[in-house]
N, C-alpha and C positions, 0 to 999 in steps of 0.2 A: 182362420184367425178372426177373432171378433173385432168390432169397431173399437178404435182407441177412445177412451173416455175423454170428455172435454171438461176442463177445469176453468172456473171463473176466478180471476184474481181481484182482490179488493184494491181499487185505485188509491185508497187511502193508506195502503201498506207502505211504510217508509222504505223497506228494502226494495220493493218493486219500483217505487219512484226513483230511488237512487240508481238502480240498474238502468232504468230508462234514460236518466240524465247522463249516465256514464257512456251510453251508447246511442247518441242521438241520431246516428245515421242508419241504425238497423232497419227501421221502417222503410226508409228510402231505398236501401239495398234490396229488401224483399220486394218492394214495388217494382224496381227495375227488372229483377229476375222474372217476376210475374208478368210484367208487360211483354218481355221477350218471348216467353212461352205462349202467352195468349195471342200475340201477333203472329207467331209462326203457325200456330194451330189454325187460326182464322184464315191464314193465307193458303194453306195446303189442304185443310179439312174438306172443302167442297169437292176436291178431286178424288177423295178416298171413298171407296165403296165396300159394301159387305157382299161377299160372294157366297151363293148357295149352289152347291155342285152336286149333280146327280151322276153317279157312276154305276156301271153294270156290276152285278154281283155274280160270282161263279157258283157252281154247285148244281144241285138237282133243281128240277122245275119248281118245286115248292119254295126254294130259297133264292129264286132269281129276281125277287123284287129289288128295285134299285137301292144302292147304298148312297146315303146322303152325307155330305160334309160341308163345312163352311170355312171361310178364310177371308182374307182382305186383298185388295188390289187398289191401284190408283191410275188415273188417266194421265198420260203424258203428251197426248195430242188432242186438239179439240174435235177431231173427226172420229174419235172412239177407240184409239189404241190405248191399251192398259197393260201395266206390268203387274205380275203376281209371282207366286212360287210354283214351280213345276209340281211339287207334291200335292198342291191344292187342286190342280186342274188336269193332271195327267190322266189320259184315258177317259175324260169326262164325256158323258152322253148328253148332258144339258148343263148350262151355266146361266144363272140369273144374277144380275148385278143391281144393287140398290144403293143409291147415293144418299148423302145426308139430307137433301131436300125432299126425299121420298120418291124421286123419279126412279123407275125400275126398267131394266132392259134385259133382253136375252143376249147372250154373248157367244161368239164362236172362238175356238182355239186356233190361233194363227200358227203357233209352234211352241215347243218347250224343250228345255235342255236339262235333263235330270242331273247331268254332271256338275252343273252350277246351281241347280234348284231354281231356275228362272223360267218364266213363261210369258208369252205375249198373247193377250186375247183382244178381240175387237167387238164393240157394241155398235148397234145400228143407230147412231146418234151423231149430231153435230152441235157445235157451240158449247161443248163440255168445258167446265172448269178444269184446268190442268195444273199439275205440279211441275215446277221447274227442276230439271235434272242438273245437279251440281257436279262437283269433282271431289275425289278423295286425295288428290295430290297435295292440297294445302291443309288437310286436316291436322289438328294437334290433339294429343292426348290431354284430356281434361276439359275440352270445350263442350258446350251444351249439346246434348243429343235428345231429340224429341220423337217419340214413336206414336203413330196414330193407327188404330186398327179396331178389330171387333172381337176382343177376347171373350171366349165362352158365350158368344152371341150378344154381349153388351156393345151395341153398335156405336161406332165413332168415339172410342175411348182414347184419351190422351194421357201418356205417361212421359215423364222427363227424367233425365239423368245426365251423364257425361259420356264422352268417348273414353272407355277404360283402357283400350289398347288398339294398336293398328297392326296390320300385317299378319294376323293370325291365320292358321290353316285349319280347315274343317273338313271332315270326311263326309262326302255326299252319300246318299242311299245306294248309289251305284258302286261305291267303294273308291271312287276317284277323289283325289284331294283337291279341295277348292282353296285357292290362295287368295291373299289380300282381303281377308275377312275382318270386319270391324267388330270389336267387342265393346259392349255398352252395358251400363247398369240400369238403363231405362227398362222398366218392368215389361216383359213380354210373356204372354200366355197362349195356349192353343186358341186359334182364331186370329191372332195377330199376324200369322204367316202371310207374307205377300204385301203387307202394308209398308208405308214409307218410314224411313228413319231420316229426320231432317235436322238441319243446323238452325242456328238462332235466326237466320234470315228466311227460313222456311223453304230452303232449297234442299232437294233430296240428296242425301249422301250415301244411302244404302237401302237395300230391300230386306226387311226383317225376315229371318228364315229359321232360327233355331234357338232352343234353350237347353240347358243341362238340367234334366229332371232332378228335383230335390235340392238344387243349388239356389242360392239367392244372389241376385245382382249380377248374374253372368248370362248375357244374351248375345246373340250374334246376328249380323246383317251382312249380306253380300255387298261388296263395295259397288257404288254406282258406276265407276269406270268399267268394271267387269260387266255390269248389267248393260251399259250402252253398247259394248262390243257384241254381247250376246244378242241384243235387240237387232243390231245391224245384220247379223248372220241369220236370224230367224225371219226377218222381213225379206231378205234376199233369197234364202234357200229353203225356208221352212224348217230348218234344223241348223245345228252348229256342226260344221265340217271339221273332222279331225283325221289325222293319219292313223294307219293301222298296219301292223306287221303280220299278225295271225299266229300268236303262240300264247300259251299259258305259262306264267312265270311267278316266281316268289323271291323276295329279298333273301340274300344269303351272305354270310361273312366270308371273307377271303383270307386264307392263312397268311401269317406275317411273312413267311419265307417267300411266297409268291408276290406279295406286295413289294418287298424289297428287291426281289430279282427282276421284276418288270417295271420297277419305279412307278407304281400306280399312285394316283392321286387320292384314292379312297380305299378303305379296307373292307368294302362290301360292294356287291353288285346284284344283278338279277339272274337267278338260275332258271334256265329254260326247262320246264317240266314236260310239256307236250307241244308239238308243232302241228298246226292245222293243215289238212290236205289242201292243195291248190292255193296256198297262201304266199304272200310276198316273202315271208320268213323261209318257207321251204324252198322257194325258187332261188333264194340267196344262199342256200347251203346250210342253214341253221339246223342243229341237231339237239335232241334232248340231252341235258347235262351241260350244255354250253353255259358259260357265265358271261353275261354282257357287262362290259366295263366302260364303254364309251360309245357315243353316237355322233358321227361327224366331228370328232375331236373334242366333244364335250363330255365330261365325266358323268357316268351313270352309276350312282351309289345305291339306287333302289328303283322300284317300279314307278314311284311318283316322278322321279327325274325323267324317265322315259316318256311318261304321259305329257309332261310339260314340253318336251321336245317334238312330239309327234303332232305338230300343228297342221292346219289346212295347207299351209304353204309347202309342206313336205310331200303332199300327195303327188305322185307321179314323178318325183325328183329322186335321182340316185343319191344314196347316202352310204357312208362307210360305217360299219358296225364292228367295233373292236370287241373280241371275246377271248376268254380263256377256255381252252379245250384240252383236257388231260394234261394240264400244266403248261401247255404251249400258248403263246399269245398269237392270235390270228386276226385277220381283217376280212370281213365279208362285205360284198356290195349288195345292198337291198334297195328296193323301190317301194315306198309305202303306198298302199291303196287307201281309199276313203273308208273310214270305219262306219259300219252300219249297225253295230251292236257293241255291248260292253266288252272290253278286253284291250290287249296291247297289240 
């Protein structure tokens, strides 16, 4: 899209003068908005960095030159901890971080969580400018949202808009559903990934993560409350711990007769396609063809429900799995293990 042409209006034009007289507060409103965006950008901008990532490339020896990518990130502790996206740094062989003042550092990956598309990296520095992490609990639709990042390599670019919606769900590259996602119309482009979305005070409310290709004004950020939980897990364990049963499943409808007969709370569940050997599911008696309808008394209408329930707290704890098997309702006792790969 080309640049928008600039038009100069004659101050002597009576219509223009009349419009200005009728709206004497327009300039002050614009100034107040501008001051808000400028203040927030100046506050958080020094903590935002451009990431250059070198990743190994598969294939033949001729094609094994490193693959390079870029993204954004921001420091949240003065001793070098930074937040970014998992898809920016996952599997990175080398990470270079450059801040707005030109200072550059090598960074190491502390840990990443592809299921929420978040990662923590560390640079060997101290006294860094930091971004303050806020909360999403008090966010309101319509409030100012400001994104800072490095779209298409244009470093430290600021865009502004509003919070368009709250509580969205977004499918991660792993297939897992990310809940509590912020939708904004602040413009995001490739390279913005991993940068902060901040409020009018310059506190971080989200980590910019995705756009819808070809759409305009529809961008997404992982909520900062989710990010703070993931950071705690990554710093403590180097990964996010989640429960695992060990089967492949798919969402399936349940016939109306079965719903009424068993007084089910949902008309769909998770059909078990295959059960892994030596898995908690097999040990609990699960079979291919079973339809999971509840986990410890909580309704399961699809695989996303089960993912939400298989938290780290479930690992090693007995739970009751309600299933339908050839028209009969049964209960199985399962003990979730810790998940080490994608799946349920």
